[in-house]
C-alpha positions as CSV (number, residue, x, y, z in Angstrom):
1,M,13.8,-25.7,-62.0
2,E,11.6,-22.9,-60.5
3,Y,12.8,-19.5,-59.8
4,T,11.7,-17.6,-56.6
5,P,11.5,-13.8,-57.3
6,V,12.8,-11.3,-54.9
7,S,11.4,-8.0,-56.2
8,S,7.9,-6.8,-56.1
9,F,6.1,-5.6,-59.2
10,R,6.7,-1.9,-59.7
11,R,8.2,-1.5,-56.1
12,P,11.9,-1.0,-55.2
13,I,13.6,-3.7,-53.3
14,S,14.3,-3.0,-49.7
15,L,16.9,-4.3,-47.2
16,V,14.1,-6.0,-45.2
17,E,12.9,-7.9,-48.4
18,L,16.3,-9.1,-49.2
19,K,17.1,-10.3,-45.7
20,N,13.6,-12.0,-45.5
21,H,14.1,-13.7,-48.8
22,A,17.5,-15.1,-47.6
23,D,15.8,-16.5,-44.3
24,T,12.9,-18.1,-46.1
25,M,15.2,-20.0,-48.5
26,R,16.8,-21.8,-45.8
27,A,16.2,-25.5,-45.6
28,D,16.3,-25.8,-41.9
29,I,13.0,-23.9,-41.2
30,A,10.9,-26.1,-38.9
31,P,7.1,-26.3,-39.4
32,I,5.3,-24.3,-36.8
33,S,1.5,-23.7,-36.2
34,K,0.3,-20.6,-38.2
35,W,-2.0,-19.7,-35.1
36,D,0.9,-20.1,-32.6
37,A,3.0,-17.6,-34.8
38,L,0.1,-15.2,-34.9
39,R,-0.4,-15.2,-31.0
40,R,3.4,-14.7,-30.4
41,L,3.5,-11.8,-32.9
42,A,0.3,-10.4,-31.3
43,T,2.0,-10.3,-28.0
44,A,5.1,-8.7,-29.5
45,R,3.3,-6.3,-32.0
46,Q,4.4,-3.1,-30.3
47,H,8.1,-4.1,-30.5
48,F,7.5,-4.4,-34.5
49,G,5.3,-1.2,-34.6
50,L,2.3,-3.2,-35.6
51,S,-1.4,-2.4,-34.7
52,D,-4.2,-4.9,-33.9
53,R,-5.6,-3.9,-37.3
54,D,-2.5,-5.1,-39.0
55,L,-2.8,-8.3,-37.3
56,T,-6.3,-8.8,-38.2
57,V,-5.3,-8.3,-42.0
58,L,-2.6,-10.9,-41.3
59,Q,-5.2,-13.3,-39.6
60,T,-7.2,-13.0,-42.7
61,L,-4.3,-13.9,-45.0
62,L,-3.6,-17.0,-42.7
63,G,-7.2,-18.0,-43.3
64,F,-6.4,-18.5,-46.9
65,H,-3.7,-21.0,-46.3
66,P,-5.4,-24.4,-46.1
67,E,-3.0,-26.0,-43.8
68,T,-2.4,-25.5,-40.2
69,E,1.3,-25.4,-40.3
70,I,3.6,-23.2,-42.2
71,G,7.4,-23.9,-43.0
72,G,9.2,-27.0,-43.9
73,D,8.5,-28.3,-47.4
74,S,5.0,-26.9,-47.6
75,L,4.2,-24.0,-49.9
76,A,3.0,-21.0,-47.7
77,I,2.0,-18.7,-50.5
78,V,-1.7,-17.2,-50.5
79,Y,-3.1,-15.5,-53.8
80,P,-6.5,-13.9,-52.9
81,S,-7.7,-10.8,-54.7
82,N,-8.1,-7.6,-53.1
83,K,-11.8,-7.8,-53.2
84,T,-11.8,-11.3,-51.6
85,I,-9.6,-10.0,-48.8
86,C,-11.8,-6.9,-48.3
87,E,-15.0,-9.1,-48.0
88,R,-13.3,-11.3,-45.4
89,L,-12.4,-8.1,-43.6
90,N,-16.1,-7.1,-43.3
91,G,-15.9,-4.6,-46.0
92,M,-12.7,-2.9,-45.0
93,P,-11.9,-0.3,-47.8
94,C,-9.4,-1.5,-50.3
95,S,-7.0,1.4,-49.8
96,T,-7.0,0.8,-46.0
97,M,-6.4,-3.0,-46.6
98,R,-3.5,-2.3,-48.8
99,R,-1.9,0.1,-46.3
100,H,-2.0,-2.6,-43.6
101,I,-0.5,-5.1,-46.0
102,A,2.3,-2.7,-46.8
103,R,3.2,-2.4,-43.2
104,L,3.3,-6.2,-42.7
105,V,5.7,-6.4,-45.7
106,D,7.9,-3.6,-44.5
107,T,8.0,-5.2,-41.0
108,G,9.2,-8.5,-42.7
109,V,6.2,-10.6,-41.4
110,I,5.2,-11.4,-45.1
111,L,6.8,-11.3,-48.4
112,R,5.5,-10.3,-51.8
113,R,5.9,-13.0,-54.6
114,D,4.5,-10.9,-57.4
115,S,4.0,-12.5,-60.9
116,P,5.5,-10.8,-63.9
117,N,2.4,-8.6,-64.3
118,G,1.8,-8.2,-60.6
119,K,-1.3,-10.3,-60.4
120,R,-1.8,-12.9,-57.7
121,Y,-2.6,-16.6,-59.2
122,V,-1.7,-20.2,-59.0
123,R,-0.4,-22.2,-62.0
124,R,-0.6,-25.8,-61.9
125,G,0.8,-28.2,-64.6
126,A,3.0,-31.2,-65.0
127,G,5.6,-29.9,-62.5
128,P,5.1,-28.4,-59.1
129,K,2.5,-25.8,-58.2
130,L,3.6,-22.2,-58.9
131,A,1.9,-19.5,-56.9
132,F,2.3,-15.8,-56.9
133,G,0.9,-13.6,-53.9
134,F,1.9,-13.3,-50.3
135,D,4.6,-15.5,-48.8
136,L,3.8,-16.5,-45.2
137,T,6.9,-18.3,-44.6
138,P,8.8,-15.3,-42.7
139,L,6.5,-16.3,-39.8
140,A,8.0,-19.6,-39.6
141,A,11.6,-18.4,-40.3
142,R,11.3,-15.6,-37.6
143,F,9.1,-17.7,-35.3
144,A,12.0,-18.0,-32.6
145,E,12.5,-14.3,-32.6
146,F,8.9,-13.6,-32.1
147,T,8.8,-16.0,-29.3
148,K,11.7,-14.5,-27.6
149,I,10.4,-10.8,-27.7
150,A,7.0,-12.1,-26.7
151,T,8.5,-13.8,-23.6
152,E,10.1,-10.6,-22.7
153,V,7.0,-8.4,-23.3
154,E,5.1,-10.9,-21.0
155,A,7.7,-10.7,-18.3
156,T,7.7,-7.0,-18.4
157,E,4.0,-6.6,-18.4
158,A,3.8,-9.0,-15.5
159,R,6.3,-6.9,-13.6
160,R,4.3,-3.8,-14.4
161,K,1.2,-5.3,-13.1
162,R,2.9,-6.3,-9.9
163,L,4.5,-3.1,-9.5
164,R,1.1,-1.2,-10.2
165,D,-0.5,-3.5,-7.6
166,T,2.2,-2.8,-5.0
167,V,1.9,1.1,-5.7
168,S,-2.0,0.8,-5.3
169,L,-1.6,-0.9,-2.0
170,M,1.0,1.5,-0.8
171,R,-1.2,4.4,-1.7
172,R,-4.1,2.8,0.2
173,D,-1.9,2.4,3.3
174,L,-0.7,6.0,3.1
175,A,-4.3,7.2,3.1
176,G,-5.1,5.0,6.1
177,Y,-2.1,6.3,7.9
178,I,-3.1,9.8,7.2
179,D,-6.5,9.3,8.6
180,Y,-5.1,7.8,11.7
181,G,-2.5,10.4,12.0
182,I,-5.0,13.1,11.7
183,S,-7.1,11.4,14.6
184,I,-3.9,11.5,16.7
185,D,-2.5,15.1,15.9
186,P,-4.6,16.9,13.3
187,N,-2.3,20.0,13.5
188,L,0.6,18.3,12.0
189,P,1.3,20.0,8.6
190,V,2.9,16.8,7.2
191,W,-0.7,15.3,6.7
192,D,-1.8,17.7,4.1
193,R,1.3,17.3,2.1
194,L,1.0,13.4,2.3
195,D,-2.8,13.7,1.5
196,D,-1.9,15.3,-1.7
197,L,0.7,12.7,-2.7
198,A,-2.0,10.1,-2.1
199,R,-4.6,12.0,-4.2
200,L,-2.2,12.5,-7.1
201,T,-1.2,8.8,-7.0
202,A,-4.7,7.8,-7.3
203,R,-5.2,10.2,-10.3
204,D,-2.1,8.8,-11.9
205,L,-3.1,5.1,-11.5
206,R,-6.3,5.7,-13.6
207,R,-3.7,5.9,-16.6
208,K,-1.6,3.1,-17.9
209,L,1.8,3.8,-16.4
210,N,5.1,2.4,-17.7
211,L,7.7,0.8,-15.4
212,E,9.7,4.0,-15.0
213,D,6.8,5.9,-13.9
214,L,5.6,3.1,-11.5
215,D,9.2,2.9,-10.1
216,H,9.2,6.7,-9.3
217,L,5.8,6.4,-7.6
218,Q,6.8,3.5,-5.6
219,A,10.1,5.3,-4.3
220,K,7.9,8.6,-3.4
221,L,5.3,6.5,-1.6
222,H,8.0,4.3,0.3
223,T,9.5,7.6,1.7
224,A,6.1,9.0,2.5
225,L,5.0,5.7,4.4
226,E,8.2,5.9,6.6
227,E,7.6,9.5,7.4
228,A,3.7,8.8,8.2
229,V,4.7,5.9,10.4
230,L,7.6,8.1,12.2
231,H,5.0,10.7,12.9
232,I,2.4,8.2,14.2
233,N,4.7,6.5,16.4
234,A,6.2,9.6,17.9
235,P,3.6,10.0,20.6
236,F,3.8,6.5,21.7
237,A,7.8,6.5,21.8
238,K,8.0,9.2,24.4
239,G,8.4,7.3,27.5
240,M,5.3,5.2,27.1
241,S,5.9,1.8,28.9
242,T,5.2,-1.3,26.7
243,S,4.0,-3.4,29.6
244,N,1.8,-0.7,31.0
245,A,0.3,0.2,27.6
246,E,-0.5,-3.3,26.5
247,Y,-1.5,-5.1,29.7
248,E,-4.1,-3.5,31.8
249,Q,-3.5,-5.7,34.7
250,H,0.2,-4.9,35.1
251,H,0.8,-1.7,36.9
252,Q,4.0,-0.2,38.3
253,N,4.3,2.5,41.0
254,S,5.7,5.2,38.9
255,D,5.5,9.0,39.4
256,K,3.4,9.5,36.4
257,E,0.6,7.4,37.5
258,C,-2.3,8.3,39.8
259,F,-4.0,5.6,41.8
260,D,-7.5,5.1,43.2
261,E,-7.3,2.8,46.3
262,K,-10.4,0.8,44.9
263,E,-10.0,0.9,41.1
264,M,-6.2,1.0,40.6
265,E,-7.0,3.1,37.6
266,V,-3.8,4.4,35.7
267,V,-3.7,7.7,34.1
268,E,-0.6,7.9,31.9
269,E,0.7,11.4,31.1
270,P,3.0,12.6,28.3
271,T,6.5,13.0,29.4
272,S,6.4,16.6,28.6
273,L,4.1,16.8,31.7
274,E,6.3,15.3,34.3
275,A,4.8,14.6,37.7
276,T,6.4,15.3,40.9
277,K,7.5,12.8,43.5
278,H,4.4,13.4,45.6
279,Q,1.3,11.4,44.8
280,P,-2.1,12.9,45.1
281,P,-4.5,11.5,47.9
282,P,-7.0,8.8,46.8
283,L,-9.7,9.8,44.4
284,R,-12.5,8.9,46.8
285,Q,-10.9,11.1,49.5
286,V,-10.6,14.1,47.1
287,L,-14.3,13.9,46.1
288,S,-15.6,13.5,49.7
289,N,-13.9,16.9,50.6
290,C,-14.2,18.6,47.4
291,A,-17.9,18.8,46.5
292,E,-17.9,22.3,44.8
293,I,-16.1,21.3,41.7
294,Q,-18.3,18.3,41.2
295,T,-21.3,20.7,40.8
296,Y,-19.7,21.6,37.4
297,S,-20.1,18.2,36.2
298,G,-23.4,17.0,34.5
299,D,-22.4,13.3,34.7
300,G,-20.5,13.4,37.9
301,V,-16.9,12.3,38.5
302,R,-16.2,8.8,38.1
303,N,-12.4,8.5,37.8
304,W,-9.1,10.7,37.6
305,N,-9.7,11.4,33.9
306,D,-13.0,13.0,34.7
307,L,-11.5,15.1,37.4
308,I,-8.6,16.2,35.2
309,R,-11.0,17.2,32.3
310,L,-13.3,19.0,34.7
311,A,-10.2,20.9,36.3
312,D,-9.3,22.0,32.7
313,T,-12.8,23.4,32.2
314,V,-13.0,25.2,35.7
315,S,-9.6,26.7,35.7
316,P,-10.4,29.6,33.2
317,M,-13.6,30.2,35.3
318,M,-11.6,30.9,38.4
319,G,-9.4,33.4,36.7
320,I,-6.4,31.2,36.2
321,E,-4.3,32.0,33.2
322,P,-3.9,29.2,30.6
323,K,-0.1,29.2,30.5
324,V,-0.1,29.0,34.3
325,W,-2.3,26.2,34.5
326,T,-0.2,24.4,31.9
327,A,2.9,25.0,33.8
328,V,1.5,23.6,37.1
329,K,0.2,20.6,35.5
330,S,3.8,20.0,34.4
331,Q,5.2,20.7,37.8
332,M,2.8,18.8,39.8
333,G,1.3,16.3,37.3
334,Q,-2.1,16.4,36.2
335,C,-3.9,14.4,39.0
336,Q,-2.2,16.5,41.8
337,A,-2.9,19.8,39.9
338,A,-6.7,18.8,39.6
339,T,-6.8,18.0,43.3
340,V,-5.1,21.4,44.1
341,L,-7.7,23.1,41.9
342,A,-10.6,21.3,43.5
343,A,-9.2,22.3,47.0
344,M,-8.7,25.8,46.1
345,L,-12.4,26.1,44.8
346,E,-13.4,25.1,48.3
347,R,-11.8,28.1,49.7
348,F,-12.0,30.3,46.5
349,A,-13.3,33.4,48.4
350,M,-10.1,33.6,50.5
351,I,-7.7,33.7,47.5
352,K,-7.1,37.1,46.0
353,S,-5.0,36.1,43.0
354,P,-5.6,32.3,41.9
355,S,-3.0,32.4,39.2
356,A,-0.2,33.9,41.4
357,Y,-1.2,31.5,44.3
358,L,-1.0,28.4,42.2
359,R,2.2,29.5,40.6
360,V,3.8,29.5,43.9
361,L,2.5,26.1,44.7
362,G,3.7,24.8,41.4
363,K,7.2,26.1,42.2
364,K,7.2,24.3,45.7
365,A,5.9,21.3,44.0
366,E,8.6,21.3,41.5
367,V,11.4,21.3,44.3
368,G,9.4,18.6,46.3
369,V,8.3,20.7,49.1
370,F,4.5,20.5,48.5
371,S,2.0,17.8,48.3
372,S,-1.9,18.1,47.8
373,A,-2.5,15.6,50.4
374,G,-2.0,18.2,53.1
375,M,-4.6,20.5,51.6
376,I,-7.1,17.6,51.5
377,R,-6.3,16.6,55.1
378,A,-6.9,20.2,56.3
379,L,-10.3,20.2,54.5
380,N,-11.1,17.0,56.2
381,R,-10.2,18.0,59.7
382,A,-12.5,21.0,60.0
383,K,-14.3,23.4,58.0
384,S,-13.0,26.2,60.2
385,T,-9.3,25.4,59.2
386,T,-7.4,28.5,58.1
387,W,-6.2,28.5,54.6
388,A,-2.8,28.8,55.8
389,E,-3.0,25.1,56.9
390,L,-4.1,24.0,53.5
391,C,-0.5,25.0,52.5
392,D,1.2,23.1,55.2
393,G,1.5,26.3,57.1
394,T,3.3,28.4,54.5
395,E,2.3,31.9,55.3
396,G,3.9,33.4,52.3
397,V,1.3,31.8,50.1
398,L,-1.5,33.4,51.8
399,R,-0.1,36.9,50.7
400,C,-0.5,35.9,47.1
């Protein structure tokens, strides 16, 4: 009857050795492929505190075992010399090799079965083969444990990769929202803060982040995306009609729209610039009676948008204060304000204070007692029409 030693030559017995010795002496150890065991352990190596070089030494030891399977009734003890092991490790220093083997033993991946004098060898005789060296049986005895941990590690790594991809896509979307938001309203300070977050996230993604770090980034990016979408949608949510915004052929007769009789062009204004109840005259009629303002346009006036932009340019030249011009556009609507400015320019020499004059007209338009159509009709009737007629006979306006 052969005796299986537990202790190592000139080394104290450890708890790990005792446990692994008891496990390897079980009779129900199923044979497994030594390479499958190595692959499972390689996946779970960080859980056991093993490095890739530790596994390289283990792979070399497995190469000394002639059979593919370990466990069962087969003897899984290899007995190469230190010199032979180092040669197969491409000249690894003996001290380094011994350090890696010690880590494998301490982890319980292999066991030492030392001879009485500590040498590694095999003795063959009439009875069973007697070998002293490194016992690989713990790989088979703990294969289920290695497989379970490796499966958990693979699942965690798969989740980490998916979460990393999600964070990367969220960062890309945030950068896109920022660029679009700046094109809509570049003065919002929120874009700078969100841009800093996007840049810092891109820098963090260059490192290998764990699940906790990725979860934290995902939460921050989720909040940032909601904030960005909120600021982007804000201008469109301020009273803009969905049907008018999406379908060019569908137009409603609202107070915020200015119509050309021929082109039926719609100019949608922000709700902060509410138009009055009066609509301006057709654009063709305005342009035919207000030739002076068109001299300030190099490309000509083709639609209401061109006239509005031209009025914004000409108003400071006429001495109209910016705050007055802004208030009048809010009181009259942009189309009617541009029409009034064009009509004023035709009789500019007769107006002593354009800002005060325009302020009075704005107040009248706000209460619904003024329309720019009367000014255009007066200009159309005769060049000699008095300026009082341009204001529907309001003499108080002349004294402005």
